[in-house]
C-alpha positions in Angstrom: -13.0 -39.4 -1.5 -12.0 -40.7 -4.9 -8.8 -39.4 -6.5 -9.1 -37.1 -9.5 -7.2 -38.0 -12.6 -3.6 -36.8 -11.8 -2.9 -36.0 -15.5 -4.8 -32.7 -15.2 -2.3 -30.0 -14.2 -2.9 -27.9 -11.1 -2.9 -24.8 -13.3 -5.6 -26.2 -15.5 -8.2 -26.8 -12.8 -11.3 -24.7 -12.5 -10.6 -23.5 -8.9 -7.0 -22.4 -9.7 -8.0 -20.5 -12.9 -10.7 -18.6 -11.0 -8.9 -18.0 -7.7 -5.5 -17.0 -9.3 -6.7 -13.9 -11.2 -6.4 -10.1 -11.1 -10.1 -9.9 -10.2 -9.7 -12.0 -7.1 -6.6 -10.0 -6.0 -8.3 -6.7 -6.6 -11.4 -7.9 -4.6 -9.2 -9.1 -1.8 -7.3 -5.8 -1.7 -10.6 -3.9 -1.3 -11.8 -6.2 1.5 -8.5 -6.1 3.5 -9.1 -2.7 5.2 -12.4 -4.1 6.7 -10.9 -7.4 7.9 -7.4 -6.4 9.1 -4.4 -8.7 8.9 -5.7 -11.2 11.5 -9.2 -11.5 9.9 -7.8 -11.7 6.4 -5.4 -14.4 7.4 -8.2 -16.4 8.8 -10.3 -16.1 5.6 -7.3 -16.9 3.3 -6.2 -19.9 5.4 -9.7 -21.3 5.4 -10.0 -21.0 1.6 -6.7 -22.7 1.2 -7.8 -25.5 3.5 -11.0 -26.0 1.6 -9.0 -26.1 -1.7 -6.7 -28.7 -0.2 -9.5 -30.9 1.0 -11.4 -30.8 -2.3 -8.4 -31.3 -4.6 -7.0 -34.7 -3.7 -4.9 -35.1 -6.9 -3.1 -31.8 -6.2 -2.7 -32.7 -2.6 -1.0 -36.0 -3.7 1.4 -34.0 -5.8 2.3 -31.8 -2.9 2.8 -34.8 -0.6 5.1 -36.4 -3.2 7.1 -33.2 -3.6 7.5 -33.0 0.2 8.7 -36.6 0.2 11.7 -35.6 -1.8 13.0 -33.7 1.2 13.0 -36.5 3.7 12.9 -40.3 4.2 10.2 -39.8 6.9 6.8 -40.6 5.4 4.9 -37.5 4.4 1.1 -37.6 5.0 -2.0 -35.8 3.7 -1.8 -33.7 6.9 1.7 -32.5 5.8 0.4 -31.6 2.4 -2.6 -29.7 3.8 -0.3 -27.7 6.0 1.5 -26.5 2.9 -1.8 -25.3 1.4 -2.7 -23.5 4.7 0.7 -21.8 4.9 0.3 -20.7 1.3 -3.0 -19.2 2.2 -1.3 -17.2 4.9 1.3 -16.1 2.4 -1.3 -14.9 -0.1 -3.1 -13.0 2.6 0.1 -11.1 3.4 0.9 -10.6 -0.3 -2.4 -8.7 -0.6 -1.9 -7.0 2.8 1.5 -5.6 2.0 0.1 -4.1 -1.2 -2.3 -1.9 0.7 -1.0 -1.4 4.3 1.2 1.6 5.1 4.7 1.0 3.8 6.4 1.5 7.2 4.1 -1.2 8.6 4.9 -3.6 5.8 8.7 -3.2 6.3 8.2 -3.9 10.0 7.0 -7.4 9.2 10.7 -8.2 8.5 12.5 -9.2 11.7 16.1 -8.8 10.6 16.5 -6.6 7.6 20.1 -5.5 7.8 21.4 -8.5 9.8 19.8 -11.0 7.5 20.8 -9.4 4.2 24.3 -8.5 5.1 25.7 -10.6 2.2 23.5 -8.8 -0.3 24.5 -5.3 1.0 28.1 -6.2 0.7 27.7 -7.7 -2.8 25.9 -4.5 -4.0 28.5 -2.0 -2.6 29.5 0.5 -5.1 26.3 0.1 -7.1 27.1 -3.3 -8.4 24.4 -5.4 -9.9 23.7 -8.8 -8.3 21.7 -11.9 -9.3 19.3 -12.8 -6.5 18.3 -16.5 -6.6 15.4 -17.7 -4.6 12.8 -20.5 -4.5 9.0 -21.0 -4.4 9.3 -20.7 -0.7 7.3 -18.7 1.8 6.6 -15.1 0.9 9.4 -14.8 -1.7 7.9 -11.5 -3.2 8.5 -9.9 0.2 12.1 -9.7 -0.9 11.1 -6.6 -3.0 9.8 -4.9 0.2 13.0 -5.6 2.1 15.4 -4.7 -0.8 13.6 -1.4 -1.4 13.8 -0.5 2.3 17.6 -1.0 2.2 18.0 1.0 -1.0 18.8 -1.9 -3.2 17.0 -1.4 -6.6 15.5 -4.7 -7.8 14.0 -6.1 -11.0 12.0 -9.4 -11.0 12.6 -11.8 -14.0 9.4 -13.7 -14.3 7.7 -16.1 -16.6 4.3 -15.2 -18.2 1.3 -15.0 -16.0 -2.0 -16.7 -17.0 -3.3 -13.4 -18.3 -2.0 -9.9 -19.2 -4.3 -8.4 -16.6 -2.7 -10.5 -13.8 0.8 -9.7 -15.1 -0.2 -6.0 -14.9 -1.6 -6.3 -11.4 1.6 -8.0 -10.1 3.8 -5.6 -11.8 2.0 -2.7 -10.2 2.3 -4.4 -6.8 6.1 -4.5 -7.3 6.2 -0.8 -8.5 5.2 0.2 -5.0 8.5 -1.1 -3.8 10.6 0.4 -6.7 10.8 -3.0 -8.2 10.6 -3.6 -11.9 9.4 -6.6 -13.8 10.9 -8.3 -16.9 8.8 -11.0 -18.5 11.2 -13.6 -19.8 10.5 -16.0 -22.6 7.7 -14.0 -24.3 9.9 -11.2 -25.5 13.0 -12.3 -27.5 14.8 -9.2 -26.1 14.1 -9.9 -22.5 17.6 -11.3 -21.9 19.0 -8.0 -23.1 16.7 -6.1 -20.6 18.0 -8.3 -17.8 21.7 -7.7 -18.7 21.1 -4.0 -19.1 19.4 -3.9 -15.6 22.5 -5.5 -14.1 24.8 -3.1 -15.9 22.8 -0.2 -14.5 23.3 -1.5 -10.9 19.9 -3.1 -10.4 19.7 -6.5 -8.8 17.9 -9.2 -10.7 15.7 -11.7 -8.8 14.9 -15.1 -10.2 13.1 -18.2 -9.0 15.2 -21.3 -9.6 13.5 -24.4 -8.3 11.0 -24.9 -11.1 13.0 -24.3 -14.3 12.0 -24.7 -17.9 13.4 -28.1 -19.2 16.2 -26.7 -21.3 17.7 -24.8 -18.4 17.3 -27.5 -15.6 20.1 -29.4 -13.9 19.1 -32.4 -11.8 20.1 -31.9 -8.1 20.1 -34.7 -5.6 17.8 -34.4 -2.5 17.5 -36.7 0.5 14.8 -38.8 -1.2 15.1 -38.2 -4.9 16.1 -35.4 -7.2 14.7 -32.2 -8.7 15.8 -29.8 -11.4 17.3 -26.4 -10.5 17.7 -23.6 -13.0 21.1 -23.0 -14.6 20.0 -19.5 -15.7 21.6 -17.6 -12.8 24.9 -19.3 -13.4 24.7 -18.6 -17.1 23.8 -15.0 -16.5 26.7 -14.7 -14.0 29.1 -16.1 -16.5 28.0 -13.5 -19.1 28.1 -10.5 -16.8 30.6 -11.3 -14.0 27.9 -10.5 -11.4 27.8 -12.7 -8.3 24.8 -14.8 -7.4 23.3 -14.3 -3.9 21.0 -17.1 -2.7 18.1 -15.5 -0.7 15.3 -17.0 1.3 12.4 -15.4 3.1 10.9 -17.5 5.9 7.7 -16.9 7.8 8.2 -17.2 11.6 5.7 -18.6 14.1 4.7 -15.2 15.3 3.7 -14.0 11.8 6.8 -11.9 11.0 9.4 -12.8 8.4 13.1 -13.5 8.4 15.2 -12.6 5.4 18.4 -14.7 4.8 21.0 -13.8 2.2 23.6 -16.6 1.9 27.3 -16.0 0.9 27.6 -15.0 -2.8 28.5 -17.5 -5.5 30.9 -16.4 -8.2 31.2 -18.1 -11.6 34.8 -18.4 -12.5 35.9 -17.4 -16.0 36.2 -20.5 -18.2 36.9 -21.5 -21.8 34.2 -23.1 -23.9 35.1 -26.6 -22.8 35.1 -25.8 -19.1 32.1 -23.4 -19.1 29.4 -26.2 -18.8 31.2 -27.8 -15.8 31.5 -24.4 -14.1 27.9 -23.5 -14.6 26.8 -26.9 -13.2 29.2 -26.5 -10.2 27.7 -23.1 -9.3 24.1 -24.3 -9.9 24.7 -27.2 -7.4 26.2 -24.8 -4.9 23.2 -22.5 -5.3 20.8 -25.5 -4.9 22.6 -26.7 -1.7 22.5 -23.2 -0.2 18.8 -22.7 -0.8 17.8 -26.3 0.2 19.7 -25.9 3.5 17.1 -23.3 4.4 14.1 -25.1 2.9 14.8 -28.2 5.1 14.3 -26.0 8.2 10.6 -25.7 7.4 9.6 -27.8 4.4 5.9 -26.9 4.8 6.6 -23.5 3.3 7.9 -25.0 0.1 5.1 -24.2 -2.4 5.4 -26.8 -5.1 1.9 -27.6 -6.5 3.1 -29.3 -9.7 5.4 -32.4 -9.8 9.0 -31.5 -9.4 10.6 -34.8 -8.8 12.8 -36.6 -11.4 
């Protein structure tokens, strides 16, 4: 099969623009009760497999991103496995939005044990910055946090459409989780700081930053940028950063892992840049340690290598 021109971004492709939409998510939500979790998983995995097979240029990007994580040669089969895992994640994303809340919470194998660091950091109603990656079912963190009484707000970039943004925000509202769209609103940073001051935790994705807030981090076979935004926010507010990873287990349940908190030390203007970089590298190392455990759940469909 001939390669498609790699210059065309994954997000610009016809299949992505039509599959990643509020209409598809709404349709899937209406179909889920008829199929159940097992049936819906099968359908979603199959759609993801077909997408992987028919999009060789995107498959190549995924393979090259995986190659950053290891010296062992990555193959098309490895890349396809990422797509199929992503299909399983999307299926559960839809399922958790419609299944009984108690059933959704039970999908987590180790709520209190896994998130002990988070619970300790939020004692006394303190706001915490949760940093995670495009890894496995990262939105499931809202479900787990809500079940433990930790109020959460997601800081997110703009979605492709206002309708999709509204759909995802409504999904989070079910779990007492707010949404702040950063970048589009010049006052969004004020909303984030206010949420932390009110004792809400702020969750951020850090492994695909905008260029002006990216710090190159060494990986086993290359480097990738990590966002400095959590460290900058921590330096402004004094709130700790807690690295968090959600991993899908072979049996279909999830494991939540909160790593030890990272604190940004007070620093003068000259030392502040070095301190932010130090904490960002610690954050990257903490998250990557978990990603290396199962790299096929690292969902990077655009080039992230430097």
